[in-house]
C-alpha positions as CSV (number, residue, x, y, z in Angstrom):
1,M,-3.9,-6.0,-13.3
2,F,-3.7,-7.4,-10.0
3,F,-1.7,-10.4,-10.9
4,L,0.9,-8.2,-12.8
5,P,3.4,-7.8,-9.9
6,V,3.3,-11.5,-9.1
7,C,3.9,-12.3,-12.6
8,I,7.0,-9.9,-13.2
9,M,8.5,-11.1,-9.6
10,V,8.2,-14.7,-10.7
11,A,9.6,-14.0,-13.8
12,V,12.6,-12.3,-12.4
13,G,13.1,-15.0,-9.9
14,L,13.4,-17.6,-12.6
15,I,15.5,-15.5,-14.6
16,L,17.9,-15.1,-11.8
17,H,17.9,-18.8,-11.1
18,V,18.4,-20.4,-14.1
19,I,22.0,-20.9,-15.5
20,L,22.9,-18.4,-18.3
21,S,25.3,-15.8,-18.8
22,Y,25.0,-12.2,-17.1
23,M,24.4,-10.7,-20.6
24,V,21.7,-13.0,-21.4
25,K,20.1,-12.6,-17.8
26,A,20.4,-8.6,-18.1
27,L,18.6,-9.0,-21.7
28,L,15.7,-11.2,-20.3
29,L,15.3,-9.0,-17.4
30,L,15.1,-5.9,-19.7
31,L,12.6,-7.8,-21.9
32,V,10.4,-8.4,-18.9
33,G,10.6,-4.9,-17.7
34,V,9.5,-3.8,-21.2
35,F,6.8,-6.5,-21.3
36,G,5.6,-5.3,-18.0
37,R,5.3,-1.5,-18.8
38,I,3.4,-2.3,-22.1
39,V,0.9,-4.8,-20.4
40,Y,0.4,-1.9,-17.6
41,R,0.1,0.8,-20.1
42,S,-2.4,-1.1,-22.3
43,L,-4.7,-2.1,-18.9
44,A,-4.1,0.8,-16.9
45,T,-7.2,2.6,-15.4
46,D,-7.7,5.0,-12.4
47,R,-8.3,1.9,-10.1
48,S,-4.9,0.4,-11.3
49,F,-3.2,3.2,-9.4
50,Y,-4.5,1.5,-6.1
51,I,-4.3,-2.2,-7.1
52,I,-0.7,-2.3,-8.3
53,P,0.8,-1.6,-4.9
54,L,-1.5,-4.0,-3.1
55,G,-0.7,-6.7,-5.8
56,A,3.0,-6.0,-5.3
57,A,2.6,-6.3,-1.4
58,I,0.5,-9.7,-1.7
59,A,3.3,-11.0,-4.2
60,S,6.2,-10.1,-2.0
61,K,4.7,-12.1,0.7
62,I,4.0,-15.3,-1.9
63,V,7.5,-15.1,-3.2
64,L,8.9,-14.8,0.2
65,A,6.9,-17.9,1.2
66,V,7.6,-20.1,-1.7
67,T,11.4,-19.1,-1.4
68,W,11.2,-20.2,2.1
69,L,9.7,-23.7,1.5
70,L,11.7,-24.7,-1.4
71,Y,15.0,-23.3,-0.4
72,L,15.6,-22.2,3.2
73,H,13.2,-24.5,5.0
74,A,15.5,-27.5,5.2
75,F,18.6,-25.4,6.6
76,A,17.1,-23.2,9.0
77,G,16.9,-24.1,12.7
78,W,13.6,-24.8,14.5
79,Y,13.6,-21.1,16.2
80,W,13.9,-19.6,12.5
81,Q,11.0,-22.0,11.3
82,I,8.8,-20.9,14.4
83,S,9.7,-17.1,13.7
84,F,9.0,-17.3,10.3
85,F,5.6,-19.3,10.6
86,I,4.6,-16.4,13.1
87,F,5.4,-13.5,10.9
88,V,3.9,-15.4,7.7
89,T,0.6,-15.7,9.7
90,L,0.7,-12.4,11.3
91,A,1.5,-10.4,8.2
92,P,-2.1,-11.2,6.7
93,V,-3.8,-10.7,9.8
94,L,-2.5,-7.2,10.4
95,F,-3.0,-6.2,6.9
96,L,-6.7,-7.5,7.2
97,W,-7.1,-5.3,10.6
98,I,-5.9,-2.4,8.6
99,V,-8.1,-2.7,5.8
100,F,-11.2,-3.4,7.9
101,S,-10.7,-1.4,10.9
102,D,-12.2,2.0,11.3
103,P,-10.2,4.9,10.0
104,G,-11.2,7.4,12.7
105,I,-13.4,9.9,10.8
106,I,-14.0,13.1,12.8
107,T,-17.8,13.8,13.0
108,V,-19.0,16.9,14.4
109,S,-22.4,18.5,14.7
110,H,-23.3,21.9,13.0
111,K,-23.1,23.7,16.3
112,E,-19.7,22.5,17.0
113,R,-18.4,23.4,13.3
114,C,-19.8,26.9,13.8
115,E,-18.1,27.1,17.0
116,M,-14.7,25.9,15.7
117,I,-14.9,28.5,12.7
118,R,-15.7,31.4,15.2
119,D,-13.0,30.4,17.5
120,M,-10.4,30.1,14.7
121,W,-11.8,33.4,13.4
122,E,-11.2,35.2,16.6
123,K,-7.8,33.6,17.3
124,E,-6.7,34.3,13.6
125,S,-3.7,36.3,14.8
126,Q,-2.1,33.3,16.3
127,Q,-0.5,30.3,14.2
128,A,-1.9,29.4,10.9
129,V,-4.3,26.3,11.2
130,S,-4.9,24.0,8.5
131,F,-8.5,24.2,7.5
132,C,-10.5,22.3,5.2
133,S,-12.8,24.5,3.3
134,T,-15.0,21.4,2.2
135,C,-15.5,19.8,5.6
136,L,-15.4,23.4,7.4
137,L,-13.2,21.4,9.9
138,K,-9.7,21.8,11.3
139,R,-7.9,19.3,9.0
140,P,-6.0,16.5,11.1
141,P,-2.2,16.2,10.8
142,R,-1.1,14.9,7.6
143,S,-4.5,14.7,6.0
144,K,-6.3,15.7,2.9
145,H,-9.9,16.0,1.7
146,C,-10.7,12.7,-0.1
147,S,-12.9,12.5,-3.0
148,V,-13.8,9.4,-2.3
149,C,-15.0,9.2,0.9
150,D,-15.8,13.1,1.0
151,R,-14.0,13.6,4.6
152,C,-10.5,14.6,5.6
153,V,-8.5,11.6,6.3
154,K,-5.1,10.0,5.3
155,R,-5.4,8.0,2.2
156,C,-2.8,4.8,2.0
157,V,-1.8,4.5,-1.6
158,F,-0.6,0.9,-0.5
159,F,-3.8,-0.5,0.4
160,G,-6.2,2.1,-1.4
161,I,-8.2,2.9,1.7
162,T,-8.5,5.6,4.2
163,L,-6.3,5.6,7.4
């Protein structure tokens, strides 16, 4: 399932590159779309919801690097080649940094949790505070309670991790 985006991107690139009429190219692209949908539906699981965007992100970088090396490298100036090399090496490094870094989970003691609930109860007349009834904490902005890690975090759909 991880390689489905790579296969689809390569197939689309090859179809657009060959010398055929636009009608044949359109039909072939439609066929690739239908085939990709059939493969996705037959192999889809709950985990594939997280794997497909990750595969698409990696596939786009692979297609970008191959396109650069095969078609654009010979025509680009030295400054474009250096900048491309920097960005191509920086993208996986930043990706791994995001995946393996600490998501910043809020940890509090039982006493702090009780004080927070008491303060929220006493100041109920003020603005509405986003509160997680599972964690018994004030929910951080744009976060939800995650059933995977059992904490209030921001889940990233593209990486399948907590941020």
